[in-house]
C-alpha positions in Angstrom: 29.0 6.8 -2.1 28.0 7.2 1.6 29.6 5.6 4.6 27.2 2.7 4.5 28.5 1.6 1.1 25.4 2.8 -0.7 25.8 4.4 -4.1 23.0 6.7 -5.1 21.8 7.4 -8.6 22.4 5.9 -12.0 25.3 8.2 -12.8 27.2 7.2 -9.6 26.5 3.5 -10.1 27.8 3.7 -13.7 30.8 5.7 -12.5 31.7 3.0 -10.0 32.5 0.8 -13.0 33.9 3.6 -15.1 30.8 3.7 -17.3 27.9 6.1 -17.9 24.3 6.0 -16.6 23.0 4.4 -19.8 25.3 1.5 -19.4 24.3 1.1 -15.8 20.6 1.0 -16.7 21.3 -1.5 -19.5 23.3 -3.8 -17.1 20.5 -3.6 -14.6 17.9 -4.5 -17.2 19.8 -7.1 -19.2 22.5 -8.5 -16.9 21.0 -8.5 -13.4 23.0 -5.6 -12.0 21.7 -5.4 -8.4 20.0 -2.0 -8.3 17.3 -1.0 -5.8 14.7 1.6 -6.0 13.5 3.6 -3.0 9.7 3.5 -2.8 7.8 6.3 -1.1 8.3 10.0 -1.1 7.9 12.3 -4.1 11.0 11.3 -6.2 11.8 7.8 -7.3 15.5 7.2 -6.5 17.7 4.3 -7.3 20.7 3.1 -5.3 23.1 0.2 -5.1 25.1 -1.5 -2.4 28.9 -1.8 -3.0 29.2 -5.4 -1.7 26.4 -6.5 -4.0 28.0 -4.7 -7.0 31.4 -6.3 -6.2 29.8 -9.8 -6.0 27.9 -9.2 -9.2 31.1 -8.0 -11.0 32.9 -11.2 -10.0 30.4 -13.2 -12.0 30.7 -11.0 -15.1 33.2 -11.1 -18.0 36.5 -9.6 -16.9 36.3 -6.5 -19.1 32.7 -5.5 -18.2 32.6 -3.7 -21.5 29.1 -2.9 -22.6 27.9 -5.7 -24.9 27.1 -4.7 -28.5 23.4 -3.9 -28.6 21.3 -6.1 -30.7 18.7 -3.4 -31.0 18.8 0.3 -30.8 19.4 1.9 -27.4 16.1 3.2 -25.9 15.8 6.7 -24.7 16.6 6.9 -21.0 13.8 8.7 -19.2 14.7 10.9 -16.2 13.6 10.0 -12.7 10.2 11.5 -12.2 8.4 13.3 -9.5 5.1 11.8 -8.5 2.3 13.3 -6.4 1.8 12.3 -2.8 -0.4 9.2 -2.6 -4.0 9.5 -1.7 -5.8 7.1 0.5 -8.8 6.2 2.6 -8.5 4.8 6.0 -9.2 1.1 5.2 -6.4 -0.9 3.7 -3.3 1.3 3.8 -1.2 0.4 1.0 1.0 2.5 -1.4 4.5 2.2 -2.6 6.0 4.7 -5.1 7.9 3.1 -8.0 10.2 4.3 -10.7 10.5 4.3 -14.4 10.9 1.2 -16.5 12.3 1.3 -20.1 11.0 -0.6 -23.0 13.3 -2.6 -25.2 11.5 -4.0 -28.2 12.6 -7.7 -28.7 11.1 -11.1 -29.1 11.2 -11.9 -25.4 11.3 -9.3 -22.6 11.2 -9.8 -18.9 10.3 -7.4 -16.1 10.6 -8.0 -12.4 7.1 -8.3 -11.0 7.5 -6.8 -7.6 4.9 -4.1 -7.2 7.2 -1.9 -5.2 9.6 -1.6 -8.1 10.3 -2.9 -11.6 13.9 -3.5 -10.6 15.3 -6.5 -8.6 15.4 -6.1 -4.9 18.0 -8.0 -2.9 16.7 -7.2 0.6 13.8 -9.6 0.7 13.7 -13.3 1.5 14.1 -14.3 -2.1 14.2 -12.8 -5.6 10.9 -12.3 -7.3 9.9 -14.4 -10.2 10.2 -12.9 -13.7 7.1 -12.3 -15.9 7.3 -12.5 -19.6 6.0 -9.4 -21.4 3.6 -9.7 -24.3 5.2 -10.7 -27.6 3.7 -7.7 -29.3 6.1 -4.8 -28.7 3.2 -2.3 -28.7 1.4 -4.3 -26.0 4.6 -4.7 -24.1 5.2 -1.0 -24.1 1.6 -0.4 -22.8 2.1 -3.0 -20.1 5.3 -1.3 -18.9 3.7 2.1 -19.0 0.7 1.0 -17.1 2.9 -0.6 -14.5 4.8 2.6 -14.1 1.6 4.6 -13.7 0.4 2.1 -11.0 3.7 2.7 -9.2 3.1 6.5 -9.3 -0.1 6.2 -7.2 -1.8 9.3 -8.6 -5.5 9.4 -9.4 -4.9 10.4 -13.1 -2.1 7.9 -13.5 -4.2 5.1 -12.1 -7.1 5.9 -14.4 -4.7 5.8 -17.4 -3.3 2.5 -16.2 -6.7 1.0 -15.9 -7.4 2.0 -19.5 -4.1 0.6 -20.7 -4.6 -2.7 -18.9 -8.1 -3.0 -20.3 -6.8 -2.4 -23.8 -4.3 -5.2 -23.4 -7.1 -7.4 -22.1 -9.1 -6.7 -25.3 -6.1 -7.2 -27.7 -4.5 -10.2 -25.9 -7.2 -11.8 -23.7 -4.8 -14.7 -22.8 -2.2 -12.4 -21.2 -2.8 -13.0 -17.4 -0.4 -10.4 -15.9 -2.5 -7.6 -17.5 -5.6 -8.8 -15.6 -3.6 -9.0 -12.4 -2.3 -5.4 -13.1 -5.9 -4.3 -13.7 -7.0 -5.7 -10.4 -4.2 -3.9 -8.6 -4.8 -0.6 -10.3 -8.5 -0.8 -9.5 -7.8 -1.5 -5.8 -5.4 1.4 -5.6 -7.9 3.7 -7.3 -10.1 3.5 -4.2 -7.1 4.4 -2.1 -5.5 7.1 -4.1 -8.2 8.1 -6.6 -11.9 8.7 -6.5 -13.4 5.3 -7.3 -15.7 3.8 -4.8 -15.6 0.4 -3.2 -18.9 -0.7 -4.7 -17.5 -0.2 -8.1 -13.9 -1.3 -7.6 -14.2 -4.6 -5.6 -16.4 -6.6 -8.0 -14.3 -5.5 -11.0 -11.0 -6.3 -9.2 -12.3 -9.7 -8.1 -13.3 -10.6 -11.6 -9.9 -9.4 -13.0 -7.9 -11.4 -10.4 -9.9 -14.5 -10.9 -9.5 -14.3 -14.7 -5.7 -13.9 -14.2 -5.7 -17.0 -12.0 -7.7 -19.0 -14.5 -5.2 -18.1 -17.2 -2.1 -18.5 -15.0 -2.9 -20.3 -11.7 0.6 -19.6 -10.3 0.5 -15.8 -10.7 1.3 -14.5 -7.2 0.0 -10.9 -7.9 -3.5 -12.2 -8.7 -3.7 -14.3 -5.5 -2.5 -11.2 -3.5 -5.3 -9.1 -5.1 -7.9 -11.8 -4.2 -6.6 -11.8 -0.6 -7.1 -8.0 -0.4 -10.7 -8.3 -1.8 -11.5 -11.2 0.5 -10.6 -9.2 3.6 -11.6 -5.7 2.9 -14.7 -6.4 0.8 -15.9 -9.9 1.5 -14.9 -9.9 5.2 -13.8 -13.5 4.7 -10.8 -13.9 6.9 -10.2 -17.5 6.0 -10.2 -16.9 2.3 -8.0 -13.8 2.7 -5.4 -15.7 4.7 -5.3 -18.6 2.3 -4.9 -16.2 -0.7 -2.1 -14.3 0.9 -0.2 -17.4 1.9 -0.6 -18.8 -1.6 0.8 -15.6 -3.0 3.8 -15.8 -0.7 4.4 -19.5 -1.4 4.4 -18.7 -5.1 6.7 -15.7 -4.9 8.2 -15.1 -1.4 10.3 -12.2 -2.6 7.4 -9.8 -3.4 7.6 -7.2 -0.6 4.2 -5.8 -1.5 2.5 -9.1 -0.6 4.1 -9.1 2.8 3.1 -5.5 3.2 -0.6 -6.1 2.3 -0.7 -9.3 4.4 0.9 -7.5 7.3 -1.7 -4.7 7.2 -4.5 -7.3 7.1 -3.1 -9.2 10.1 -2.6 -6.0 12.1 -6.2 -4.8 11.4 -7.4 -8.2 12.5 -5.5 -8.1 15.7 -2.9 -10.8 14.8 -0.1 -8.5 16.0 2.8 -11.0 16.2 2.2 -12.3 12.8 1.7 -8.8 11.4 5.0 -7.8 12.8 6.7 -10.7 11.1 5.2 -9.8 7.7 5.8 -6.1 8.0 9.4 -6.7 9.0 9.8 -8.7 5.7 8.2 -5.8 3.8 10.7 -3.4 5.5 13.6 -5.7 4.3 12.3 -5.9 0.8 11.3 -2.2 0.5 14.0 -0.3 2.4 13.4 3.4 2.7 9.7 3.2 1.9 7.8 5.9 3.7 4.6 3.9 3.2 6.0 0.8 4.9 7.4 2.8 7.7 4.1 4.6 8.3 2.1 1.4 8.3 4.6 -0.2 10.6 4.1 2.6 13.0 0.4 2.2 12.7 0.7 -1.5 13.4 2.8 -0.7 16.5 0.0 1.7 17.7 -2.7 -1.0 17.0 -0.7 -3.4 19.1 -0.5 -0.9 22.0 3.1 0.2 21.6 2.4 3.9 21.7 5.9 4.8 23.0 7.4 3.6 19.7 4.6 4.4 17.3 3.8 8.0 18.1 7.3 9.5 17.7 7.8 7.6 14.5 4.5 8.9 13.1 5.3 12.4 14.1 8.7 12.2 12.5 7.3 10.8 9.3 4.7 13.6 9.1 7.3 16.2 9.7 9.8 14.8 7.2 7.2 14.0 4.5 4.5 16.7 4.9 2.9 15.7 1.6 2.5 12.1 2.6 -1.2 12.0 3.4 -1.5 8.8 5.4 0.9 9.9 8.1 -1.4 12.7 8.9 -4.4 10.4 8.8 -2.8 8.1 11.3 -1.8 11.0 13.6 -5.3 12.3 13.5 -6.7 9.1 14.9 -3.9 8.7 17.4 -4.6 12.2 18.7 -8.3 11.6 18.9 -7.8 8.5 20.9 -6.2 10.7 23.6 -9.1 13.1 23.5 -7.2 15.7 21.6 -9.9 17.0 19.3 -8.0 20.1 18.3 -5.0 17.9 17.3 -7.3 15.7 15.4 -8.7 18.6 13.4 -5.2 19.9 12.6 -4.0 16.5 11.3 -7.3 15.9 9.5 -6.9 19.2 7.6 -3.4 18.2 6.5 -4.6 14.8 5.5 -7.4 16.4 3.4 -5.0 18.9 1.9 -2.6 16.2 0.8 -5.5 14.1 -0.6 -7.3 16.9 -2.4 -10.5 14.9 -2.1 -13.4 17.4 -2.3 -15.5 15.3 0.1 -12.7 14.9 2.6 -11.9 18.6 2.3 -15.5 19.6 3.1 -15.5 17.3 6.1 -12.2 18.6 7.4 -13.6 22.1 7.0 -16.7 21.3 8.9 -14.7 19.8 11.8 -12.4 22.9 11.8 -15.4 25.2 11.9 -16.8 23.4 14.9 -13.7 23.9 16.9 -15.1 27.2 18.3 -17.8 25.2 20.0 -15.3 22.9 21.7 -15.0 19.1 21.6 -18.7 18.4 22.0 -19.5 20.4 18.8 -16.7 18.7 17.0 -17.9 15.3 18.1 -21.4 16.0 16.8 -20.0 16.8 13.3 -17.8 13.7 13.3 -20.5 11.4 14.5 -23.0 12.8 12.0 -20.5 12.0 9.2 -19.9 8.5 10.6 -23.6 7.7 10.7 -24.1 9.0 7.2 -21.3 6.7 6.0 -23.0 3.8 7.7 -26.3 4.6 6.0 -24.7 4.8 2.6 -22.6 1.7 2.9 -24.4 -1.3 4.2 -21.2 -3.3 4.5 -19.4 -0.9 6.8 -19.0 -2.0 10.4 -19.8 0.3 13.4 -16.2 0.2 14.7 -15.4 3.8 13.8 -18.7 5.2 15.0 -18.2 3.2 18.2 -14.7 4.6 18.6 -16.1 8.1 18.3 -18.8 7.4 20.9 -16.3 5.8 23.2 -13.8 8.7 22.9 -16.6 11.2 23.8 -17.5 9.1 26.8 -21.1 8.5 25.4 -21.9 5.1 26.9 -25.5 5.1 25.7 -24.5 5.8 22.0 -21.7 3.2 22.2 -24.1 0.5 23.6 -26.6 1.3 20.9 -24.0 0.9 18.2 -22.7 -2.3 19.8 -26.2 -3.8 20.1 -26.9 -3.1 16.5 -23.6 -4.6 15.5 -24.5 -7.7 17.6 -27.8 -8.0 15.8 -26.0 -7.8 12.5 -23.3 -10.2 13.7 -20.7 -7.8 12.6 -17.1 -8.9 12.8 -14.8 -6.0 13.4 -11.2 -5.4 12.4 -9.8 -2.0 13.4 -7.9 -3.7 16.2 -6.3 -0.4 17.3 -9.7 1.3 17.7 -11.1 -1.7 19.5 -8.2 -1.8 21.9 -8.9 1.8 22.9 -12.6 1.2 23.4 -11.8 -1.8 25.6 -9.4 0.2 27.7 -11.8 3.1 28.2 -14.6 0.7 29.4 -12.5 -1.9 31.1 -14.8 -2.1 34.1 -18.0 -2.2 32.0 -19.0 -5.9 31.7 -21.8 -5.3 29.2 -19.6 -3.3 26.8 -16.7 -5.9 27.2 -19.1 -8.7 26.4 -20.4 -7.1 23.3 -16.9 -6.2 22.1 -15.8 -9.8 22.7 -18.3 -10.9 20.1 -17.0 -8.6 17.5 -13.7 -10.5 17.2 -13.2 -12.6 14.1 -11.2 -15.7 13.5 -7.4 -15.5 13.4 -5.9 -15.3 10.0 -2.3 -16.3 10.5 
């Protein structure tokens, strides 16, 4: 136990009560022993807080002897090492989760927070419990799929998608599997290789099916909020869906995390800070939450706090891709093209995405020609992306043009965006464009028309 009163690992938690790790796991599962699981990083780690354990013990039978099992004891799986999460720039969201254990019985429950399958005491309220399928085989598949989603690896997400779909076929009335499918699909565009055009329609359908079957399922409303913002660009619908999810289950840290990211991207910085602070309380120790919190600080203009935090996270967690992604953009905003290339290469290496690796290699190869050569490679890629994705806004391309000081290119992009009535998020990028051209009335006017309605 460290000086803060935190007890790390199942073995130490069990030893605190004079029991073994198997008993500690069973008490957490069946008797509400307050155990937390650290999201983020490469290894899923559990811990408990001494005051919470003492308070729990006071409400238990005096002996605290393990109850006689009514069923055979399940095999206890070791804590596992998961790959570093993979992501794309839009919609930063990932939380590593741990292992859940199946107990075959008539009624089973699992905590439905996406950050972990164990209760979390740090949030505003405890999350609601979700009944598992009555069929033990389907219950096992649901738990396995949930674990795989928590791992945030491309192969694991693909397996989870298959398992959720199998449950949908075998038990089409089980709503949580549809919500799980929606979440796995959305994460597959971040950490896997699936594309937005494939993922968003399927995730939307799955989430709507879950809500039709179970209107009060918070995870399904959260997924619809994500789709509404990042795919449909419907800020009103996104805000309503996230607020509905929070009202239904205020203890789900993931909902506050996703909602905070959306608010930050939209420029609702004060509201974003409130939601991300709630996520930080619910998901203590999460590298993902810390990284996105730093990014939100940068988007709001607090570089003095954001940049050191991002640098520290990238150093302490070199395999955590998104920290390098954020640093690349932060460095580019200051005109540091070489720093951008370096962070981009680390981001690509962590992601192991062939397309991203090729792009990073092309940017690196252009370094010999200086910033202008690198800018040409970057802008060419941005324009190719715009051509291939008709829903993409010109915010990133405009940021590249602005950083290079190319007023003509920036005006051309802004005028096209005006004709298309584009509404931009990317509040951090827009802030830097505005600052660079503060005295340019035409650019400021065009930028002012890119602002969408507030969400909070």
